[in-house]
N, C-alpha and C positions, 0 to 999 in steps of 0.2 A: 688483558689474559687470565689474573687472579681473582677479579670478581668475577670470573663467568666459573672458572673452579670450582671456586664458593656456592652457586648458585648452584652447580649442577650435585655438588655433597648435599645446599639441601631439600632439593631435589627429591635423592633417592632418600634421605634420611626422610620427609613427608611420607615418600608412599607406604615407605618401612614402619611408617605408627598404624597403617591400620585399610591396605589395597583404597588410596587415595585415588582420585582419579590420574593419572604420569603428566594430559598432554601439556594441562597452562604451564607446568613446572617447565617442559620437556622446551617449552618456544622460548619461556621466558632465561629462559639460558640462552638465547642465541643459535643462529643455526650452524654454527660448529661443531653443535652436542650430537654424541654418531651414534644417543638411541631414541634419535627422532622416531619411527615409528615400537618404540614401547618393547616387553620379550609377552610369551607365554610358552603355555608349557603343554602335552597332552599324552597319547595314544599311552596313557595307564597302566601298568601289569605290575601283579607284588610286589617287584624287587626294583623296578625301576619307573622310568617317566623321561617324557625328550622334553630337554629344556630349546625355547629357540631365540632367536632377533635377528636384526642385520645390522648392520651398520651401514647409515643413512647420517648426512646430518642437514642436508636441507631437500622433504619429501617431495620439491617437484624439479631436486637438478640433480638426476643421480651423477653429474662430473663434479660435484660436491666435493665426493667420496674421492683422494687417489685411487687410480686401477693397480696396486700393488698389494699384498694381502697384510692383514695384522692378525694379530697373536691377541686374542680375545680370553682374559680372565673369566674365572664361573666359579660359583662358591653355594652351594644346599646349605641348608640350614638348619636345626631346628627349632629355633626360635627367631622371630622376625626381627631381631637386634643383632643376627647373624653372631653369639658367642657363643652356641656350639654346633659347629661346621660339622656338618654328617659327607660331606662328598666337595672338596675343590682339583680342577685344572685348567686346561688354558685348552682349544680352540682354533682352527686356523679361521677366521673369512674371509675368503677366495673373492677375485672378481668376477672370476668364474660363474661363479653361484653367486651374482650379487653383494657380494657378502655380505650372506648368508652363514650362518650359525646354526645347525642343528649337536646339541649334547645327550647322547643315551645316558643316562646319570645311574648307573648300576650300583646294586646292595645294597639299598636299602629298604627298609622294614614296610612289609605292608601295613596297610590299613591304618595310614595315616600323615597327618598336616606337616608341609615340611613348606619354607621360604626358599626363592631362590633371587641372584643377582647377576648380572660382567657386571667389568669392568675393562676400559680401554686406557690408559695414561693415569691419569684423575680422573676422567667423566666415571661416575658410578650411576648405573641402569636403575629405574624403578624397579621396588622387590613386588616380585611375584609372588602367589602363592599356592602348590600343587599340592597334590596327594596322591599315593601310591593306591591299587584293586587292594581287596581284600586278602587274606589268603586264604588259597583255591577248597578248600572243604570244611569252610567257615561260614556260614551262615548269618551277614549282618543281618541290623534289627532295621534295619531304614534305607532308602539311595534317596540321592533327592537330585532331581535331575535341572535338568534346562534344555529346549530345545529351542532351537530357531532356524532361518534360513532368510533367503532371499530378498539383501538389503543392499538394490540400485540406490547410490549415493544421490542421485539428484530428486528422489521422489520425498525427503524429506532427513529429519535430523536420523538420530539409535540414542533415540535418548530407549528405547525396548531392553538397550547395552546395560546403561545406569541404573534399570531398577531390575537385567537378569545379575545383574552382578550385585546390588542390593539383598537379594535375597537366599545369595550364601547356598548359592549349592554345592554341592558334591564335585559333579563333572556337566558338562556342558557335552552336548549333540548337537552338529553343524550342516542341515543339508546340503547344502547346493545353494550356489548362486551367492560363493562372499563376495564375488568382485561381478559385474554385468562390462563387458566389451566395449558400451563405448558409453561419451555423455564427453560433454567441458574437463580441461581439467581447470580445478579450483579447490581453494581448500574452505570451504564455505559452504553450508546445505543450510535451502536445498536453491537448487544454481534453477539452468535450463536444461529443462526435459529432453531437447532438441536430439536427434540422431544426428550427433559428430563425431568427431576423434574416436573411431570403431577403429581396437587395436587389433593386428596385424602378425607383428613381428613382438617378439621376446622384450626386447625396449619397455614398445607399446604398450607388453604386460607385466611386467617390469613397474611401468611408471603407475599402473593405475593399482596394481597392487598397495603401493607408498602410494598417493593419495586416500585412497581405502582406511590405511591403518596409519593415517597420522590424527584420526578422530581420540579426543579422550576417551570418551562411554566405549567405545568399543578396545580399545587397552586396555581401561577397566573391566569388562567381563574376559577379558582373558590373564589377567590381573589373579582374578577372584577363584579358579580353580580352571585342571585340565580339561584341554577339547578332544574330542571324537571327532574329525568330520572325514565329507567325503565329498563331492564333487557334483554338480547339476549340467543344464547346455553352459549359463551365462559365462562363465570361468573361459568359455572358448567360444565358443559363438549364438546366436538361436536357435537354438531345436535341433542342433546335429544329432547324427547320427552314428556313430563307429568313424569311418573315412569320410565321411557325404556330409557336407553343407548345406544350410541353404539356397548358394550359387553356383553347387553343384561344380565350386574350385576344380581346378588337374593341384592345383600345392597343396588343398588343404589338409596332407599330412604335414609339412611342414609347417604347416599353422598352431595346427595341435599341437608337434610334440614341442614348439616354442609354449603353448598356457601352460600343456604338460608341466616343463618345467619350471614356469613363473609359482605355480602353486605348489608344487612344492619348496621350491628361494621360502616361502610368505609362511610355511605351513610348520608343526612340532609335529611331524609326523616321524616316525621311523616307516624307509622306505630301505626296502631292497631290491636296485635294479637287477632285470634279466640280464644285462649286457653292460658294462661301467659306458660311464658318461651318456649314457640313451635314455631320458627322457620321454620317450615315445609314444611309447607303452609301459606305462607305470602296471602295474599291481596296486590297485585300490580296495579289494573288499578285502574286510580283516573281520579279526573275532577277538572279542573286549567279553575276557569274564570278570563278575566280580562276587565272588565268595560264587556261593551255591546259588544265590537271592536272584541274580539278573544273566546274563547271556546275551552280547550285543553281539547282532549280527552284521555287516556295517555292508551294505551294497554298491555297488554301482551298474548303475541302467544305460549308463549313454556309449561307454566304449566298444561293447562286444553285443550291441543292439542290432536288427537288420533295421533295414529302408520304410521310414513310416508307408505307410500303405496304402495307394490308392492316390498317391499325391500328384496336387496337379503337373500337367504338360510341362518341364523348363526349370523347375526348379527341385527343389530339397524343402522337408519342414516341415513338419505336421501338414494338417487341413482337418474339417468335418466331417464322415460318410457315415451310410446308413449299414447294415445288413448286405448290402446286394455287393460292398465288398469283397467279393475270395479272397483276395488276400489275409482276412481278416480270423478265414479257417486252416489258413494255410500252417498245418505240424510240424514245419522247418522251420518257424518266424520265431524268434528269442527275441527275449527283453534281454538278457543278461547274459548269453553267451552261454554251449553246452557245460564246458570249465566246472566256469561260475554255477553255472546250476547244478552240477556236480558236487562243488564243496559245500553249496545253503546245507542242499540234504545231510551231506554228513555229518556237520557241523550240524542238525538240530536232531540230529539219528545220537548222536555222542551227549548231545546234552543234559550236563542233569540238574540247570537250573530250573527255577522255581516260574521265570517268567523269562519268557525268550519275546529280547525286544526287534522287529526287525525295522532296524534305521535303514531308512534310503531314500527318494527323492520327490517322486512323485505319486497322490491316492494308487491302492490298488482295485479301492469297490467304482463300482460300475456304476458314470453319471452319463444318464441317454441325456441326451437335448432338448428330447422328445419324448414326446407318451408312449409307452413299448406297452403294445394291445395285444400284443400278437408274437411267436418267435424273430420275425421276423420286420419289425419296427424298431423303433429306436438309428438316434442319430450318434454319433461317438468322435468324438478328439483324440488322433490318433495318437500322438506328445508320448500320454500317459499311459498306463497299463490296459483300456481301453481299447486305445490300438494297436497291444498283444494277449487275444484273452487266452487265445492256448496254452502262450506263454502262463501266465495268469492259472488255468487253473493245473500246469505243472506243477510251479509253487503250492496251490492247494494241497495237492495231490502225497508232494514230498512230506508236507507239514499231517494231513493226514496218517501216513504211514511210515514215519517217526515218532510220534506218540508223545512231541516235545511238548510241556505244558507250559501252562497260561501263552498261548504264541500273540502278540503285541506289536501292530506293525505302526511304526512309525512314518511320517511323507510331510511333504510340500508340496511348492511347486507352484500352484495356483492360488496362493494368498490369500487365504481362508478358511480359514478355519471351520473342521469338519468333523463330524463324530461319527464312525458305522462300522454298522455290521455286518464280517463278512461270511459269506456263503456260495458252494457253492455254485448254483441261480440263482442271480439279485434278479429276476424276472419273477418268485415265485417267492408266498411271505414262508419267514423259517416255520421249521417245523418239523417232525423227528427224522423224516426224509428227505429233509433238506435246513438243519440244521448250520445255526451260525459255530464258526472252524476261530475265528478270531474276530480280535478287534483293530480298526483303527481308530489313528488319535492324528490328525493332516492339524499341522499347524500355519496361521496365515507370516505374512513377510514383514520383517524388520520395519521396512520404507517400499515396496513395491506395491501399485497399487491393485483393484482388481475392477469385480464388477461390482453394478451397484446391487443394495441387500434382497435389491423388487424382484427380481434373475435368480439369484440364490435360492431364492423361496418357490421360485418354481421349480431347482428342480430339484428343490428335498416335496415338494407332491409329486413328483414323477422318478423320483428315486427312495422311495418308504426305509431302506438297508438304513439313509443315510439320517442319522437321527436329531440332527444337528449341523447350521454351518451358518457363518457367519464372514460376509466379505465385505463390510466398511469398516474397518477395523486392522491394524498393523499393532502387534506387537512380539507374543509365544510361551511358550507353554512350557509352565511349572507343573512335575512328575513326581508323587513320593511314591515309592515303590518297594512293601511293602511283606512281608512271606504271604498274609493272609487276602494284600489285597494291593491293589496299584489305582492313589487318587490323581486324576489328570486339571487342572484347571487354566483353561483360558484365559491368560491377559488381553487386556487393550491398552494401548492407551489415547488418552483423550483429545491430539490432535498430534500426530506425524509429524509435522513442520513446527513445533517446540521444540525448542531445547530440550526446556522446564516440564514441557507435559510431564501429568501426569496421571498413574494407573487406572484401571478397574478391573477385577473380574467379572467377565462375561458369563464365563459355562463349568461348574464343577461337574466330573465324570466320573465313577467310581469302578470297576470293575471287578468282579471278588474274586478270587484263586479257585479255578475248578467249572467257572462258569462265564464260561465266554459273553460279551454286550459290554455294551456301553448303556451304564445306569445316571439318569442324572441328579446330582444331588443337593 
């Protein structure tokens, strides 16, 4: 036991010495180490940040942690040696919430980095680095933002997270599919990609998160910076829409509530529930200001959306349809729900930020799968914004009416890098009567597979407002937001199945303030 305790403290000292990846040290300490899933921070405000951990001795065995409450100590320090403590306290790790811990640390100073850690008995967690948002009226010179999504465990290693952490971003935005609801349980990547062991219960979703969060590179990305997060479909079930899944299951509401609770239990979220203990209707859409440099409008396009248009008989989920599908023109159909639409419009109207970053799940740019030769042409995938074109036009109307400066849409979901110009009529070239109203950058997946590049090149030919597309590489986006311009780099892995994979810059784009549209440099 004493030898294990020395390993615990040694592991923490190594982590505190410079955001070292913690996983190997945690596993070396033995299965009794309570911080096997690492630590995380997120939801930064000018005076506060949320700290997270989960007490779990063995990532593949929830029963390894006794079903009792633990009193977990936490510290926030000005320095990585924890000699200048800024805040400290205790928090309860309750079995009802899978022994997860969420600490909303208040009273911090704006625009500064902090270090944090948790302690239970003699065990000390890895030390994470976090930061607060700038003061509301300040104009920061730059924001370094990493953007990632879609990290199916069985489809590759998490080398992208290793490179993301090494880039030392100020903030990470994760746009959904943090887990996938199916796959074999094991701690090695990659494993079989066969569809097995699908999650339906709270215990199964918890086990899936524990599997994913056991990865050292993912833990390292959480140690590097605070995260803001939203979800997509695979945190619950493929292509679900509001209260309807692919199976049209009568008990889907129970499954969704279990999945939502597990999501909260494993994310550094500041969350207010409508009713105590009710995780079945969590409000995920949220707003974060980075001084007056950037405002993040973080959307939820799953919980409130209308059912998919013109779907096949007997099942839910997406399909590809032509404009002959009358539901595409139904003004009553929504992607965000009317309450969230109004919230977004208000946030755009009130924004004083130089850049308005709309962080959401799936591409807004039209992506016809057939040439559009006349208005009735085209074939469109109904799970994305193409399946909700009237709702997309309402969003574009809100953008135009608000006059919000420099809107940039961030997207994921489709496992492909895209750089697109957004305009009201995608079927006509940009012009004075059909201007570019915003820029969209879509990131590829951390691991999840995509279509052949040859097919993506065909899509580019059919959708000229999309300036770039790359589907054969996994990776992430790295953005630098400055008052005068935003630079976006598409970072691709050499080999997603190799945990030691190198990386390369695939393309770089700039958007100048006051001039919407992606320009490759």
